[in-house]
Every structure is written in C-alpha cells, then in structure tokens.
C-alpha positions in Angstrom: -23.8 -36.3 5.9 -26.5 -33.6 5.5 -23.8 -31.1 4.5 -22.5 -33.4 1.8 -26.0 -33.9 0.4 -26.6 -30.2 0.4 -23.3 -29.6 -1.4 -24.1 -32.1 -4.1 -27.5 -30.6 -4.7 -26.0 -27.1 -4.9 -23.3 -28.4 -7.2 -25.9 -30.0 -9.5 -28.2 -27.0 -9.4 -25.5 -24.4 -10.1 -23.2 -26.5 -12.2 -23.1 -23.8 -15.0 -22.0 -21.1 -12.5 -19.3 -23.4 -11.0 -18.1 -24.1 -14.6 -17.7 -20.3 -15.2 -15.8 -20.1 -11.9 -13.4 -23.0 -12.8 -11.0 -21.0 -15.1 -10.4 -18.5 -12.3 -9.8 -21.2 -9.7 -7.3 -22.9 -12.1 -5.6 -19.5 -12.7 -5.3 -18.7 -9.0 -3.9 -22.2 -8.2 -1.3 -22.0 -11.0 -0.1 -18.5 -10.3 -0.7 -18.0 -6.6 -0.4 -21.5 -5.0 2.0 -23.5 -7.1 4.8 -20.9 -6.7 4.7 -21.4 -3.0 6.9 -24.5 -3.5 9.7 -22.0 -4.3 9.7 -20.7 -0.7 12.0 -23.6 0.1 14.8 -21.6 -1.7 15.0 -19.5 1.5 16.0 -22.7 3.4 18.4 -24.1 0.8 21.8 -23.1 -0.6 20.2 -22.7 -4.0 22.3 -23.6 -7.1 20.7 -23.0 -10.4 22.3 -26.1 -12.1 20.9 -28.3 -9.3 17.5 -26.8 -9.2 15.3 -26.2 -6.2 14.9 -29.8 -5.2 18.5 -30.7 -5.7 20.0 -27.9 -3.8 21.5 -28.5 -0.3 19.2 -27.9 2.7 20.7 -25.3 5.1 17.8 -24.5 7.4 17.7 -21.0 8.9 21.2 -20.1 7.8 20.2 -17.2 5.6 17.7 -15.9 8.2 20.4 -15.8 10.8 22.7 -14.1 8.3 20.2 -11.3 7.8 19.3 -10.9 11.5 23.0 -10.5 12.3 23.8 -8.3 9.3 24.6 -4.6 10.0 21.9 -3.8 7.4 19.1 -5.4 9.3 18.1 -2.6 11.7 18.8 0.1 9.1 16.5 -1.6 6.5 13.8 -2.3 9.1 13.9 1.3 10.4 13.8 2.8 6.9 10.9 0.6 5.8 8.8 1.2 8.9 9.4 4.9 9.1 8.4 5.5 5.5 5.5 3.0 5.7 4.0 4.4 8.9 4.6 8.0 7.8 2.6 7.2 4.6 -0.1 5.3 6.4 -0.7 8.1 9.0 -1.1 10.8 6.3 -2.3 9.1 3.2 -5.1 7.2 4.9 -7.3 10.1 6.3 -6.7 12.6 3.4 -8.9 10.7 0.9 -11.7 10.6 3.5 -11.4 14.3 4.0 -11.5 14.9 0.2 -14.6 12.7 -0.2 -16.4 14.6 2.6 -15.5 18.0 1.0 -16.7 16.9 -2.4 -19.9 15.5 -0.9 -20.7 18.9 0.5 -19.6 21.0 -2.5 -22.7 22.8 -3.7 -21.5 23.5 -7.2 -21.6 20.4 -9.4 -19.2 22.1 -11.9 -16.6 22.7 -9.2 -17.1 19.2 -7.9 -16.4 17.7 -11.4 -13.3 19.9 -12.0 -11.9 19.0 -8.5 -12.5 15.3 -9.1 -10.9 15.3 -12.5 -7.9 17.3 -11.2 -7.4 14.9 -8.2 -7.9 11.7 -10.2 -5.6 12.6 -13.1 -2.2 12.0 -11.2 -3.2 8.4 -10.6 -2.7 7.7 -14.3 0.9 9.0 -14.3 3.4 6.2 -14.4 6.0 5.8 -11.6 8.8 6.5 -14.0 7.2 9.7 -15.2 6.4 10.8 -11.7 10.0 10.4 -10.5 11.2 12.2 -13.7 8.8 15.1 -12.8 10.3 15.3 -9.3 13.9 15.4 -10.7 12.9 18.2 -13.0 10.9 20.1 -10.3 13.7 19.9 -7.8 16.6 20.3 -10.2 19.3 22.2 -8.2 20.0 24.7 -11.1 16.6 25.3 -12.7 13.9 23.5 -10.8 10.7 25.4 -9.9 10.6 23.7 -6.5 14.2 24.6 -5.8 13.5 28.2 -6.6 10.5 28.2 -4.3 12.6 26.8 -1.4 15.3 29.4 -2.1 12.5 32.1 -1.9 11.8 30.8 1.7 15.4 31.4 2.6 17.0 28.0 2.1 20.5 28.3 0.8 21.2 25.9 -2.2 18.7 23.2 -1.3 19.6 19.7 -2.5 16.3 18.0 -2.0 16.9 14.9 -4.2 20.1 14.0 -2.5 19.2 15.0 1.1 18.6 11.9 3.2 16.3 13.8 5.6 14.1 14.9 2.6 13.6 11.4 1.1 10.7 10.2 3.3 8.9 13.5 2.8 9.4 13.5 -0.9 8.3 9.9 -1.3 5.2 10.2 0.9 3.8 13.5 -0.3 4.3 12.7 -3.9 2.4 9.4 -3.3 -0.4 11.4 -1.5 -0.6 13.8 -4.5 -0.8 10.9 -6.9 -3.2 8.6 -5.1 -5.6 10.8 -3.0 -8.2 11.4 -5.7 -8.3 7.8 -6.8 -8.5 6.5 -3.2 -11.4 8.8 -2.4 -13.7 7.1 -5.0 -14.7 4.3 -2.6 -15.5 6.8 0.1 -17.6 8.9 -2.3 -19.5 5.8 -3.3 -20.1 5.0 0.4 -21.4 8.5 1.1 -23.8 8.2 -1.9 -25.5 5.4 0.0 -26.3 7.6 2.9 -30.1 8.1 3.1 -31.1 11.7 2.3 -33.8 11.3 5.0 -31.1 11.2 7.7 -29.7 14.6 6.6 -33.2 16.1 6.2 -34.0 15.0 9.8 -30.7 16.4 11.1 -31.3 19.7 9.3 -34.8 19.9 10.7 -33.3 19.4 14.2 -30.9 22.3 13.6 -27.7 20.4 12.9 -25.0 22.2 10.9 -22.7 20.6 8.3 -20.0 19.7 10.8 -22.5 18.0 13.1 -24.0 16.1 10.1 -20.4 14.9 9.1 -19.6 13.7 12.6 -23.0 12.0 13.4 -24.1 10.8 10.0 -21.4 10.6 7.4 -18.4 9.4 9.5 -20.4 6.5 11.2 -21.4 5.4 7.7 -17.8 5.5 6.5 -16.3 3.6 9.4 -17.0 0.0 8.1 -15.4 0.9 4.7 -12.5 2.8 6.4 -11.7 -0.1 8.8 -11.5 -2.7 6.1 -9.2 -0.5 4.0 -7.1 0.3 7.1 -6.7 -3.5 7.8 -5.6 -4.1 4.2 -3.2 -1.1 4.3 -1.7 -2.4 7.6 -1.2 -5.8 5.9 1.0 -4.2 3.4 2.9 -2.0 5.7 6.3 -3.6 4.9 5.7 -3.5 1.2 6.8 -0.2 -0.2 6.6 0.5 -3.9 9.9 -0.9 -5.1 10.0 0.9 -8.4 9.5 4.4 -7.0 12.0 3.9 -4.1 14.6 2.5 -6.5 14.3 5.3 -9.0 14.5 7.9 -6.3 17.6 6.5 -4.7 20.9 8.4 -5.1 24.2 7.7 -3.5 23.9 10.4 -0.8 20.4 9.5 0.3 20.8 5.7 0.7 21.0 6.0 4.5 17.2 6.6 4.5 16.2 5.4 1.0 17.4 1.8 1.2 14.5 -0.4 2.2 13.9 -4.1 2.3 12.4 -4.4 -1.2 15.3 -2.6 -2.9 17.8 -4.5 -0.9 16.2 -7.8 -1.9 16.4 -6.7 -5.6 20.1 -5.7 -5.3 21.3 -8.8 -3.6 19.0 -11.2 -5.3 19.0 -10.2 -9.0 22.1 -8.0 -9.1 24.2 -10.0 -6.6 22.7 -13.4 -7.5 22.3 -14.4 -3.9 19.0 -16.0 -4.5 18.6 -17.9 -1.2 19.6 -14.9 0.9 17.1 -12.7 -1.0 14.3 -15.3 -0.6 14.9 -15.5 3.1 14.6 -11.7 3.5 11.5 -11.6 1.3 9.9 -14.4 3.3 10.7 -12.7 6.6 9.1 -9.5 5.2 5.9 -11.3 4.2 5.6 -13.1 7.5 5.8 -9.7 9.3 3.0 -8.4 7.0 0.9 -11.5 7.6 1.3 -11.2 11.3 0.4 -7.5 11.3 -2.7 -8.3 9.2 -3.9 -10.9 11.7 -3.3 -8.7 14.7 -5.0 -5.5 13.2 -7.9 -7.6 12.0 -8.5 -9.0 15.4 -8.2 -5.6 17.1 -10.6 -4.1 14.5 -13.1 -6.9 15.0 -13.1 -6.4 18.8 -13.2 -2.6 18.8 -15.4 -1.8 15.8 -17.1 -5.1 15.0 -15.8 -4.7 11.4 -13.1 -7.1 10.1 -12.1 -9.2 7.1 -13.2 -12.4 8.8 
C-alpha cells in the first residue's frame, strides 16, 4: 500500500518527465515487443495466405529438422570459431590502445593516432569488403604481392577456406579498434591524477601504474562490455560474412545468420528459418545469463 502511494506521488510530481518518456515507451513496445508474436512462426507450418494465426501448428518439427540436419554442426562450429576468435582478439586490443594513448606524451601524435584509428569505423561494410577484394586480388593486389614476397606461391586468400576466419576477424579489428577504445579512454580520464602522483612519488614506473591504477579502474567497464559481447557471440555480422563468401570458402564461411537468410528469404522456408533464428537467440540469451552471473560472483560487476 505504501509503495502504491509513493508511486502515485512520484507520478504526480514528475508527470512532465513521464510524459517525455511516453513516446519512447510506445516506440519500444511497438517495434520490440509486438513483433514477439511472430515467434510462433517457428512452431507453425507458415503459409502466407493463411497468415500467422491461421497456419497449422506443428510444434518442434522445424527444430528437430535443424538439429538432425547435416548442416547443424557445420554451422554451429563455423559460427562459434569465428565469434570466439573475434572475441579473444578484438576485446583486449582497444584496451591496449587506450592505455597507449593515455601515456602518449605528445598531444599531436595522440590526436593523429586517434584520427587514424577512428577513421575505419566510418567505412561501410560493402566498401570494406570491396577494399579486401582489391587488396587481395590474385593478379594485382598489394596484399597478394606481399604474401608472394614472403614465399607463398600463388596465394588465393579470398577463396581459401582456412584464410576466411583470419580475414574476417582482423579486418574487423582494424575497422573497430579505434572506435571501441573511446569508452576506455573516457574511463581513464576519470582516474584521479593524485593516484598517479602518489605512485610516482613512491617510485612506481609506467608499467606498475598501469597494472595497479589504470587496469583496476577499467575492470568495471571492461566486464560490462565483455558480458554484452558474450551475449552476442552467436550473432556475426550477416552483411560482411555474406559479401565475403565465395563458392570455395563456404566450408568455413557459412554461418547461422547467412544460412537463415538463404533458406528464409531466398528459399522461402519461413518457419524453418524462424526456428533456426529462435534457437540462435536462445543460445545468446543463455550465454548472457551465465556470463553475467559468473561476472557478478567473481568481480562484483554485472548488468543486474
């Protein structure tokens, strides 16, 4: 009863603020919650003429079809290999860059480095993939010439299945590292100069200041971002993977998101594609919950 009274008083007192919040609540409800009704397509034999509600209920038919499909383990393996590879390398590099920039004595050099590392973020996915195709062109690509200089005979990077994960991950690191480091630079700017002054007075060198002052201050931010990244571990960038795919490299380049696109939109198997997509999101949600709980117990930093 007391809580209801407090809520009414708060609602009356901050009515203008709640009014400003109302359009966003309506927007989120319409575009994020109402579409959840469409999840039932995964459990129905969807026919467009009958609509979602009129289509026949088939239960877990399409989930079983996916789990018993010869593509299941291949798609799961490819998705996890690329995602974990990207997480392991792309997560710490922005932190290292932020620490380097934080200790760069020259402001001019710092600004030039920041600009150079931020710029790739604004390159579109289509342009980035086009750049890779030009760079590794078998006949005239600069990258191909460099590989030949290291002794590789006629390298076919763009069509080599073994090269696809490396090409995807390191191009992503090049494109996103500078932008991802911004939040860590902001966190480092909040470190009290007095801590560094005291450490210097005690004879601490830069490496010791990084380990005992900067990194502990970065841990809360890093843990939250790690949890969010783990929650998207099964969601690879569809556009980039699809554009990079060639017939010879499909054995490692075919992932869940591109497979869903091909069978869903191109093959018009809407129920099957919805079942795969729902399975993918359930895995992401489960990983998010587990990583959040582990982070909360080990570092006392979590999303909730």
